[in-house]
C-alpha positions in Angstrom: -8.9 -49.4 -17.5 -5.1 -50.0 -16.4 -3.2 -46.7 -15.3 -0.6 -46.2 -18.1 3.2 -46.4 -16.7 3.5 -42.6 -17.7 0.7 -41.6 -15.4 2.0 -44.1 -12.7 5.2 -42.2 -12.7 3.5 -38.8 -12.5 1.6 -39.9 -9.4 4.7 -41.3 -7.7 7.0 -38.4 -8.3 4.3 -36.1 -7.2 3.9 -38.1 -3.9 7.5 -38.0 -3.2 7.8 -34.0 -4.0 4.6 -33.0 -2.2 5.5 -35.1 0.9 9.4 -33.5 0.9 8.0 -30.2 0.7 5.4 -30.5 3.4 7.9 -32.4 5.9 10.3 -29.6 5.2 7.8 -27.0 5.8 6.4 -29.0 9.1 10.0 -29.0 10.7 9.9 -25.5 10.4 6.6 -24.7 11.8 7.1 -25.7 15.4 6.8 -22.4 16.9 4.2 -21.3 14.7 0.6 -20.4 16.6 -2.6 -19.0 15.2 -2.0 -15.9 14.0 -5.4 -15.6 12.0 -8.7 -14.7 14.1 -10.6 -17.4 12.5 -7.7 -19.9 13.5 -7.8 -18.4 17.2 -11.8 -18.6 17.3 -11.5 -22.6 16.2 -9.0 -23.2 18.9 -10.6 -21.1 21.4 -13.7 -23.3 20.9 -11.9 -26.7 20.7 -10.1 -26.2 23.9 -13.3 -25.6 25.5 -15.0 -28.8 24.2 -11.9 -30.6 25.1 -12.0 -29.2 28.7 -15.7 -30.5 28.9 -17.6 -27.0 28.4 -19.1 -27.8 25.5 -19.4 -26.1 22.0 -18.6 -22.6 23.6 -16.4 -19.7 24.2 -15.7 -20.8 27.9 -17.6 -22.0 30.7 -21.4 -21.3 30.6 -20.7 -19.3 27.0 -22.3 -21.8 24.5 -22.0 -20.2 20.9 -22.9 -21.1 17.1 -20.7 -18.7 15.6 -18.8 -21.2 13.9 -19.9 -24.7 12.4 -19.1 -27.7 14.7 -17.2 -29.8 12.7 -13.5 -28.5 12.5 -13.6 -27.4 16.0 -14.8 -30.9 17.1 -11.7 -32.6 14.8 -9.4 -30.3 17.0 -11.0 -31.1 20.1 -10.5 -34.9 19.3 -6.8 -34.9 18.5 -6.5 -32.5 21.7 -7.5 -35.2 23.9 -4.6 -37.0 22.8 -2.3 -34.3 22.4 -3.6 -31.5 24.1 -2.9 -28.1 21.9 -0.5 -29.7 20.0 -0.9 -27.9 16.4 1.7 -30.2 14.6 -0.4 -33.1 15.2 -3.5 -31.1 13.8 -1.1 -30.2 10.5 0.0 -33.6 10.2 -3.3 -34.8 10.1 -4.3 -32.0 7.4 -1.3 -33.4 5.6 -3.0 -36.9 5.4 -6.3 -35.6 4.6 -4.9 -34.0 1.4 -3.6 -37.0 0.6 -6.8 -38.6 1.0 -8.3 -35.9 -1.0 -5.9 -36.5 -3.7 -6.8 -40.0 -3.8 -10.6 -39.0 -4.0 -9.6 -37.2 -6.9 -8.1 -40.0 -8.6 -11.2 -42.0 -8.3 -13.5 -39.3 -9.4 -11.3 -38.4 -12.4 -11.2 -42.1 -13.4 -15.1 -42.5 -13.1 -15.8 -39.0 -14.8 -13.0 -39.5 -17.4 -10.3 -42.0 -17.2 -7.6 -43.2 -14.7 -4.8 -41.1 -16.8 -7.1 -37.9 -16.3 -7.6 -39.1 -12.5 -3.8 -39.5 -12.1 -2.7 -36.0 -13.6 -5.7 -34.2 -11.4 -4.7 -36.1 -8.2 -0.7 -35.0 -8.7 -2.1 -31.6 -9.4 -4.2 -31.6 -6.2 -1.5 -32.8 -3.9 1.1 -30.4 -5.3 -0.9 -27.5 -5.6 1.1 -24.7 -3.5 -2.0 -23.1 -1.8 -3.5 -26.6 -0.5 0.0 -27.3 0.7 -0.3 -23.9 2.6 -3.5 -24.6 4.2 -2.3 -27.9 5.8 -0.5 -25.6 8.1 -3.2 -23.4 9.1 -5.7 -23.9 11.6 -8.7 -23.3 9.2 -11.4 -25.3 7.6 -9.8 -25.4 4.3 -8.3 -29.0 4.4 -11.3 -30.8 6.1 -13.8 -29.2 3.8 -12.1 -29.8 0.6 -11.9 -33.7 1.7 -15.4 -33.8 2.4 -16.6 -31.7 -0.7 -14.7 -34.1 -2.9 -16.0 -36.8 -1.0 -19.5 -35.9 -1.5 -19.0 -34.8 -5.3 -17.7 -38.7 -5.7 -20.6 -40.3 -4.0 -22.9 -37.9 -6.3 -21.2 -39.1 -9.4 -21.6 -42.9 -8.4 -25.2 -42.4 -7.6 -25.8 -41.1 -11.2 -23.6 -43.7 -12.8 -24.7 -46.6 -10.5 -27.9 -45.9 -8.5 -28.1 -47.7 -5.0 -29.9 -46.9 -2.0 -26.8 -47.1 0.2 -24.9 -44.5 -2.1 -27.4 -42.3 -2.0 -27.7 -42.1 1.9 -23.9 -41.9 1.9 -23.9 -38.9 -0.4 -26.6 -37.4 1.8 -24.4 -37.7 5.0 -21.5 -36.7 3.4 -22.8 -33.4 2.2 -23.9 -33.1 5.4 -20.6 -33.5 7.2 -19.5 -30.7 4.5 -22.2 -28.6 5.5 -21.3 -28.7 9.2 -17.5 -27.7 8.1 -18.5 -24.8 5.7 -21.8 -23.7 6.1 -22.1 -22.4 2.3 -23.3 -26.0 1.6 -26.4 -26.1 4.0 -28.8 -25.0 1.2 -27.9 -27.2 -1.4 -30.0 -30.2 -0.9 -32.7 -27.8 -1.7 -31.4 -27.5 -5.3 -29.5 -31.2 -5.5 -32.3 -33.2 -4.8 -34.9 -32.2 -7.4 -32.4 -31.7 -9.6 -31.5 -35.7 -9.1 -35.1 -36.5 -9.9 -34.4 -35.1 -13.5 -30.6 -36.8 -13.6 -31.6 -40.3 -12.7 -33.0 -42.9 -14.8 -35.3 -45.7 -14.2 -38.9 -45.9 -12.7 -40.4 -42.5 -11.3 -40.8 -44.4 -7.7 -36.8 -44.9 -7.9 -36.0 -41.3 -8.8 -38.0 -40.2 -6.2 -36.8 -42.6 -3.6 -33.0 -42.2 -4.2 -33.2 -38.1 -3.7 -35.3 -38.8 -0.5 -32.6 -41.3 0.8 -30.0 -38.2 0.0 -32.1 -35.8 1.9 -32.4 -38.3 4.6 -28.8 -38.8 5.2 -28.3 -35.3 5.4 -30.9 -34.5 7.7 -29.5 -37.2 10.4 -26.5 -35.6 10.3 -27.6 -31.8 10.4 -30.9 -32.0 12.2 -29.6 -32.4 15.6 -27.1 -29.6 15.3 -29.8 -27.4 14.0 -32.1 -28.5 16.6 -29.5 -27.5 19.2 -28.7 -24.3 17.7 -32.4 -23.3 17.6 -33.0 -24.0 21.1 -29.8 -22.0 22.0 -30.4 -18.9 19.8 -34.3 -18.8 19.9 -34.6 -18.6 16.0 -34.3 -21.0 13.4 -30.6 -21.6 13.0 -29.2 -24.7 10.7 -25.4 -24.5 11.3 -24.1 -21.2 12.5 -24.8 -17.3 12.9 -22.3 -16.2 10.5 -24.4 -16.1 7.4 -26.3 -13.2 8.1 -23.7 -11.1 9.6 -21.4 -11.7 6.5 -24.1 -10.9 4.4 -24.9 -7.5 6.3 -21.1 -6.8 6.2 -21.3 -7.4 2.1 -24.2 -5.2 1.4 -25.1 -2.1 3.4 -24.2 1.6 3.3 -20.5 1.4 4.1 -19.3 -1.8 2.8 -15.9 -1.0 1.4 -15.2 -1.8 -2.6 -11.8 -3.0 -1.8 -11.6 -6.1 0.6 -15.1 -5.9 1.5 -14.5 -8.7 4.3 -12.5 -5.7 6.0 -16.0 -4.1 6.9 -15.5 -6.0 10.2 -13.1 -3.4 11.4 -15.4 -0.3 10.8 -16.5 1.1 13.9 -19.2 3.6 15.3 -22.0 4.7 12.6 -20.3 2.8 10.1 -20.2 -0.3 12.0 -22.3 -3.1 10.5 -24.0 -3.7 13.8 -25.0 0.0 14.1 -28.8 0.5 15.0 -29.1 -3.1 16.4 -30.0 -1.8 20.0 -32.2 0.6 18.8 -33.9 -2.3 16.5 -34.0 -4.7 19.4 -34.5 -2.6 22.7 -34.6 -3.6 26.0 -33.7 -7.2 26.2 -30.4 -9.5 25.5 -29.9 -10.5 22.1 -28.7 -13.7 21.3 -26.4 -14.9 18.3 -29.2 -15.9 16.4 -31.1 -13.1 17.1 -28.5 -10.7 15.9 -27.7 -12.8 12.8 -31.4 -12.4 11.8 -31.7 -8.8 12.6 -28.1 -8.7 10.2 -30.0 -10.5 7.5 -33.0 -8.4 7.5 -31.2 -5.2 7.2 -28.8 -6.8 4.3 -31.9 -7.5 2.4 -33.7 -4.3 2.7 -30.5 -2.5 1.5 -30.0 -4.9 -1.3 -33.8 -4.3 -2.5 -33.6 -0.7 -1.9 -30.2 -0.4 -4.1 -30.2 -2.9 -6.7 -27.9 -0.8 -8.8 -25.2 -0.5 -6.1 -25.9 -4.5 -5.2 -25.3 -5.5 -8.8 -22.0 -3.3 -8.9 -20.7 -4.8 -5.7 -21.6 -8.5 -6.7 -19.1 -8.0 -9.9 -16.4 -6.8 -7.4 -17.3 -9.7 -5.2 -17.1 -12.4 -8.2 -13.8 -10.7 -9.4 -12.4 -11.3 -5.6 -13.6 -14.8 -5.2 -11.6 -15.5 -8.4 -8.7 -13.1 -7.6 -5.1 -14.2 -7.1 -4.3 -16.2 -4.4 -2.6 -13.7 -1.9 -2.9 -15.1 1.6 0.9 -16.3 2.1 1.8 -12.8 0.8 -0.6 -10.9 2.9 0.7 -13.1 5.7 4.2 -12.2 5.4 3.6 -8.7 5.1 1.2 -8.6 8.2 4.3 -10.4 10.0 2.4 -13.4 10.7 5.2 -15.7 8.9 9.1 -14.9 8.6 10.2 -17.4 6.0 13.8 -16.8 4.8 13.7 -14.1 1.7 14.1 -16.9 -1.0 11.5 -19.1 0.1 9.2 -15.9 0.1 10.1 -15.5 -3.4 9.6 -19.1 -4.6 6.8 -19.6 -2.8 4.9 -16.8 -4.0 5.8 -17.3 -7.8 4.7 -21.3 -7.2 1.3 -20.0 -5.8 0.7 -17.4 -8.4 1.6 -19.4 -11.6 0.0 -22.6 -10.5 -3.1 -20.9 -9.9 -3.4 -18.7 -12.9 -2.1 -22.2 -15.1 -4.6 -24.5 -13.4 -7.6 -21.8 -13.7 -7.0 -21.3 -17.3 -6.8 -25.0 -18.1 -10.0 -25.7 -16.1 -11.8 -22.8 -18.0 -10.9 -24.4 -21.1 -11.7 -28.1 -20.2 -15.1 -27.2 -18.6 -16.1 -26.0 -22.3 -14.1 -28.2 -24.4 -13.4 -31.3 -22.4 -16.6 -31.8 -20.4 -17.5 -35.4 -19.3 -19.4 -37.1 -22.0 -22.5 -37.8 -19.8 -24.1 -34.5 -19.5 -25.5 -35.9 -15.7 -22.2 -36.2 -14.5 -20.9 -32.8 -16.0 -23.9 -31.2 -14.0 -23.2 -32.8 -10.9 -19.5 -31.9 -10.9 -20.2 -28.3 -11.5 -22.9 -27.7 -8.9 -21.0 -27.4 -5.9 -18.8 -24.6 -8.1 -21.7 -22.8 -9.0 -23.6 -22.6 -5.8 -19.8 -21.9 -3.8 -19.4 -19.4 -6.5 -22.7 -18.0 -6.3 -23.2 -17.4 -2.4 -20.2 -15.6 -2.1 -21.0 -13.4 -5.3 -23.8 -12.3 -2.9 -22.2 -12.0 0.6 -18.7 -11.1 0.0 -15.9 -12.7 -2.3 -12.2 -13.7 -1.0 -9.7 -15.6 -2.9 -9.3 -18.3 0.0 -12.9 -19.3 -0.4 -12.1 -20.8 -3.9 -9.6 -23.0 -2.6 -11.8 -26.2 -1.8 -12.9 -25.8 -5.4 -9.4 -26.3 -6.7 -9.2 -30.1 -7.1 -12.8 -30.2 -9.2 -11.0 -27.5 -11.5 -7.7 -29.6 -11.8 -9.9 -32.6 -12.9 -11.2 -30.2 -15.9 -7.7 -28.9 -16.4 -6.4 -32.5 -16.9 -9.1 -33.5 -19.0 -8.0 -30.9 -21.1 -4.5 -31.2 -21.2 -4.8 -35.1 -21.7 -7.7 -35.0 -24.3 -5.7 -32.3 -25.9 -9.1 -31.4 -27.8 -8.1 -28.0 -27.7 -6.2 -28.6 -31.2 -7.0 -25.6 -33.6 -8.4 -27.4 -36.7 -11.0 -29.0 -34.9 -12.0 -25.7 -32.8 -12.0 -22.7 -34.7 -15.5 -22.4 -34.9 -16.8 -24.2 -32.1 -19.2 -22.7 -29.9 -17.5 -24.3 -26.9 -14.2 -22.6 -27.8 -15.8 -19.4 -28.1 -17.0 -20.0 -24.5 -13.8 -21.2 -23.4 -12.2 -17.9 -24.7 -14.7 -15.6 -23.1 -14.4 -17.3 -19.7 -10.5 -17.2 -19.8 -10.6 -13.4 -20.9 -12.9 -12.6 -18.1 -10.2 -14.3 -15.8 -7.5 -12.3 -17.2 -9.2 -9.0 -16.9 -9.8 -10.0 -13.0 -6.3 -10.6 -12.6 -5.0 -7.7 -14.5 -7.5 -5.4 -12.5 -6.3 -6.8 -9.2 -2.6 -6.5 -10.2 -2.9 -2.9 -11.6 -5.5 -1.3 -9.1 -5.0 -3.3 -5.8 -1.7 -5.4 -5.5 0.8 -3.7 -7.4 1.9 -1.5 -4.4 1.4 -4.6 -2.1 3.7 -7.0 -4.2 6.3 -4.1 -4.7 6.5 -3.3 -0.9 6.9 -7.3 -0.4 9.8 -7.7 -2.9 11.6 -4.8 -1.4 11.2 -5.7 1.9 14.4 -5.6 4.2 15.7 -9.0 5.2 
């Protein structure tokens, strides 16, 4: 189906505007270093890879604390332009452009080229994805690989081929080596594919097996390295159990649960480790497994508190995007006052608009093929569920925004929300409930958490 003139114009204008904004920001970030702890970790590991020390904190200090692909990408760039952060930012701009292209192709397959064009434009212009281009964090690379995986999985459903199945699994493996939240996905995806694929039973078994083979070829060597190094089974990194512990123990704070990392003494998440594992050196992997056991024991012993915290984590995951505001307040970034106001408003309004449109689209503009709908929603549900159990942060929903842009664009383009057609529709009831839940999350966040921070932000002296 050819792309209508209006959609082509939307794509062109979006590309020009998004590129202009990125170039302008790039011109003013030459002196911007790595301000966030995660950025510093990735940079330090990448520098050691480039220096020949391997995936390590320093010579003779190998680690498994982070997934390997993003530091590896940094190191590859820095072999040509050592420690050049601007080169990484340019590369991430290109990755976001490539992500927008993948979103267009995904939208064209799931719906039609018009929906694909609008979703691609929304992805390229989305303010928080622009902001992510200038941070030395995994968001940009992970988003690209996540959308690539979803596109290949949809192709596998629509046009089953052996090569597509293997490529789908390999891309999922690369995504898991960027963010470990995805490493368990094959355990759900492969059985699900046996139900979603059509054709003879042998083919419905062979294709998921090839998906798993592609995944294993990518992930298994790294898992073997980690397991040897850590002396316990470790697939991607050693942060999973630690994060689970910080989000599920006696002193986990209800507000900003991720801030448990700053608690010290008896309130520290690591308190009791030496007593439980006395008399020997403890590897990162052993520490992670200890933290995982302690967290699970606490959750089992305190189901009511665990459920209450899960509701808070869910709300934090879908909370308003505050990273830019928080960075300015912390002194990480010092843009002009006018830019602070414009950027903050653009981030907040774009997020609320896109998520509400997507909430409607998931219900009232779902793809005609329910199998495709299930595949697109699967990573959304897995990532959301993982962070509801561990701890939620609005930064973690960012890679899902292109998928939400797909549903939001479908809702707008299809215009299936016309009142005469939906008054008594169960789908509309589902959309209304979803939107109401989101609104309640944001209102609670503003009233009980962000009001004071936002007020102090807008009242800052120049």
